[in-house]
N, C-alpha and C positions, 0 to 999 in steps of 0.2 A: 425285329421288334417294330419296325416302321410299318410292316404289312399286317401284323397281327395286333388287333386292338384289344387292350386289356383295361378294364375299368379302373378308376382311381382307387376305389376301396381295396381292390386286390393288391395294387401297388403299395398302398399304405401298410397293408399287412406284411408285405415283403420288406419294406423299409425298416420295420421294427428290428430286423436282424442285423442291420448295418449300424456302424457307429456314425456319429454326427459328422466327423471329418470326411469319411468316405462318401457320405451322401452329398455334402456340400461341395467337395473339391473334385469328385470323380463322377458320380452318377448324374449330378445336376448339369454337367457339361456335355452330356451325350446328345441332348436335343433341347429345343425350346419347350417341348411338352414336359420332359423330365425336370427342367429347371422350374417350371411352374408347379409341378407336383411336389417337388422337394420344398419349395417355399410354402405351399399350402400345408404340407405335413408338419413343418416346423412351427407354423402359426397355431396349429390345432393341438400339438402335443404338449403334455404336461412335463415340466422339467424340474430337476432338483440341482442345487448347487454342488452337492457332494461335500468334499472336505475343502474348507477355505482356511488358509493360513495367512495372517497379516503380521508383518514384522517390519522393523526399521532397517533401512539399507545399511550395509557395512562399508566403511571407508577403506580404500587401499592407500596406505601411507608409505612414502618412499623417503629414506633418509640416508645420509652418508656416515659410515662407521669407520673411524681411525684413518680417514683420508684415503681409503683404498678404493673408493668408487661407490656407486649406488648399490644399495641392498634392499630388496623388496621385503617388507614386513607387513603381514596382514594382522590388523588389530580389531578387536571387537569394540569399536567406538560407535555409540549410538548418536547419530546426527539429530540435532534439534530441528524444530520447525516442521514444515509440511513435507515430510520425506518418508512416509510409510509406503511399504510395498505389499501388494497382495498376490498370493499364489493360490491356484486352484489345483487340487490333486485329483488325478484320474485313476481308474482301474485299480480300485482297492489300495490306494496309497502307493502304488508301485512307481509312479513318476508324477512330477508336478510341473506346472507351466506358470510362468509369471504373466500376469494380466494387469491391465490398467484399471484403476478405480472407475466405476461407471459414473457418468456425469448426468444421467437421466434416470428416471424411475424404472425399476425392473419391469419386465413384461408381465401381463396378467397371468400367463401360463406358468410362471415360476411359482411352485407350490411348496417348496421346502428346502432343507439342507441336511447334510449328514452331521457335520461338525464344523464349528467356527472357532479357530484358535487365534488369539491375539497375544503376541509376544510384546511386552511393554518396553518402551524406551524410557527416556527421562520424562516424557510427556505423552499423552494420548493425542495422536494426530487428529486434526479437525476432519480430515477425510475419512477416518475410521468412524467417527461419530455420525457423519453424514451417510456413510454406507449402512451402518446399523439402523439408522432412522428410516432409510429407504426400504429395508426388508423387515421392519418391525411387525408387519402383518403376518410374517412367517413364524413369529414367536407365539405358538399356541399355548395351551395350559399344561403342556407336558415337556417343559424345558428343564434340563439339568444345567445349573450354572456353577462352575468351579472357579473360585478366586484363589489361585495358587500364588499367594504373596506371603512369603515367610517373615518378612521384616515388618514390625509394627510401625516404624517411622519410615514411610515410603512415599515419595512424591506423587505416585499414581493414585493413592487412596482418595484424595479430594476429587480428582477427575472421575474416578469410578463412582463416587457418591453423587456427583452432580450431573454426570453425562450418561454413564452406562446403566446405573441402577434404575432411573426413571423409565428407561426404555424396556426393561425386562421384568421388573418386580411383580407385575400382575400375572405373568405367565410362568413363574418359577414353580416347578413341582419338587425339585430336589436342589438343595443348597449345600455345597461342599466348601468348607472354610478351614483354614489352618491358623495355628497360633491364636492371636487375639483378633481374628477377622470379625467376629460378631461384635466385639467391643468397638472396633473402628467404625462399623456400620451404625451402631447405636449412637456413637458420638457425632458422626458426620451426617447421618440421615435423620434418624429419629430414635428415641429410646424404645419405641414400640415397633421397630422396623420389622421384626419377625412376624408379629401378629398383623402387620399391615399388608403382608403378602397373602392375597385371598386364596391362592391355590397351593400354597406351600404345604407339602405333605411329609417331606423327609429332610432331615438335617444331618450332615456328617461333620462332626466336630470333635475336638478334644476337650470340650466343656461338659462335664457330667451334670445333669440337672439337679438342682437343689430340692429339698423337701418342701420349701416354702416358695410359692410362685410370686414374682414381683418384677415388673419391667419398668418401673418408674425411673426417672433420671437419677443416677447415682447408685442404682441397685447393682448387685453383683451379676456377672455374666451368667452364672449358673442359675440364678433366680430368674433371669429373663428367659432362658431356655425352658425352665420349668413353667413359666407363665404361658409360653407358646404351647407346650404340651397340654396344659390344663385348659386351653381354650378350644372347645369342640369345633370340628369342621361342620359347615352347613350340611354336607351330605352324610354326616354321621360316621364316616370311615375313620379308622384309627390313624393317628399320627405316628411317625416313625423317627426315632433318634438313634444314630449310630455313633457309639463312643469308641473311638479307635485307639486311644492312647491312655490306658488306665493308669491312674496314680493312686496313692495310698488313700486319699480322702473318699473314694467311692464306697469303701466299706462302711464308714460312719454314716454317709448319706443314705446308703441302702437301709440301714437300721432306722434312720429318721423318717424315710419315706414309708417304711412299713408301719412305724408307730403312728404317724399322722394319718395314714390311710385308715387304720383300725378305728380311729376316733372321728373320722370325717363325717360331716352331715351335709356337705355341699352337693351341687349338681354332679351327676356322674360324668366321667370322661373316659375316653378310650385311647390308649397309646401302647407302643412297643418300643423298648429301649434295648439295643444289643450291645454287649460288652465283649471285646476281644481281650482276654486276659493272658498275662504272662507271669510266671512264678516270681520273677524279680520285681514285679510291681505289686505283689501281694504280701500283706502281713501274715495272713493265714488263708487257707482255702475257703472260698465262700460256701455257704450252706443254702441249699434250695429251700423255698418255703411256698406255702399256698394259704392265703388269708382271705376271709370273706368279711364284708361289711353289710350287716342286715339293714341298716338305715338307708344306705344308698343303693343297696342291692348290687354291689360290685364285688369283683374278685381280683386280687393282686397275687401274681405268681412270679417266682424267680426260679428258673430251671436251666440245667445244662443240656445242650442240644447237639453239640458236635464234638468229635474227638480231636485230639491234638494234631496240629499241622505244623509245617515248617515256620509259619509266621506267628502262631499263638499256641498257648497250651489248652485253649478251650473257648468255645463261644457260648455265652449265656444270654438268655432273654428275660427281661423284666416286662411283664405284660399286665396291663390294667384294663378291665372291661366288665361287661355284665356278668353276673353269676352264671346265667344260662347262656353262655355264648355259643354261637354257631361256628364250629371249627372251619367249615368251608369258607365262611366270610373272613376269617382271620388268616387264611393261607397266603393271600396276596400281600398282606402287611408283613407277615413273617418272612416271606420271600424277599421283600424290599429290605428288611433288616439284616438278613443273612447274606444276600447276594448282591449287595450294592456295587461291588467292584465289577460285576459283569455288566451292569447298566452304565458304568462310567469307564471311559478310556483313560487310564492314568497318564498324566503328563509328567515327564521326569525333570523338566527344567523349571526354574523359579520365575516369578514375575510373569504369570500367564493368566489370561482369562479364557475360559472355554465354555462355549454354548453347545449343547447336544440335546437331541430329542430322547425322551425316555423310550427304551426299546420295548 
């Protein structure tokens, strides 16, 4: 290799087949020229963080039991204060490595991430907030934000509202919430928190929209969701609502939505609401319908689109849009309503914040 000169561009093409560790720890040590080439290659290459997991360190506690000597017991005790730990996963999540939180701004050639998972302790560490602030430029308009917090009274909610939400709300495309997550955001951020997200296109929640939209302070959660659905996007694309835990009241609300739509004279809107139904949640089997409103030149349909699966007895779509709608333009919105689980990586543990790019 010392006698045969090969230009840098050719070597850069070869370097693409090697991992970062082999380039930096093996190839760069061969000669001064390879060391310089590897440095130049690293400076010019675009990088992604991959999967980042942030969690609080666990204590190892030792105690004496019945005077027989020390016995090691591992307990899941979340330490308070500045004690968060960051892991980066490599090779499609097959293994992970613990790393230190960066103390400087990330390099300009860092262009994205695959997924950021924050497992919450009693408090959100200030190092976590600083890290998210430093990579805020990576939060483009296609972010899935999942707030997997099952308890309504949780000490992390105020920190989420004050620290996490301001960093991400302008970039959220999909918002996944559980229990009374929408209610907590409305109480801690703003009653109009959903409509204040300029790019929010899809919500996954167990709050079925009400027939009457209203997101003023004190209004019901379902009315606030309806207000968001009835606020058109600037680009005209339909909004998507995924209702994953049907309860009895959806039947009455469907009838109210159908009745109010037939008498509506307001500005037209476009949205899709998907319902995953189970027999134990139904008073009777829903009936499909197709209604038109000549005043607003809109069409409201409710139809069955998928057969029974192990998780539900059927998937139904409630769709509102122009009478003469272009089916090809609605395919993307219906895909978002039907296949939201393929866009989101489900997290099985509680008290978790997940950021992910829309696939």
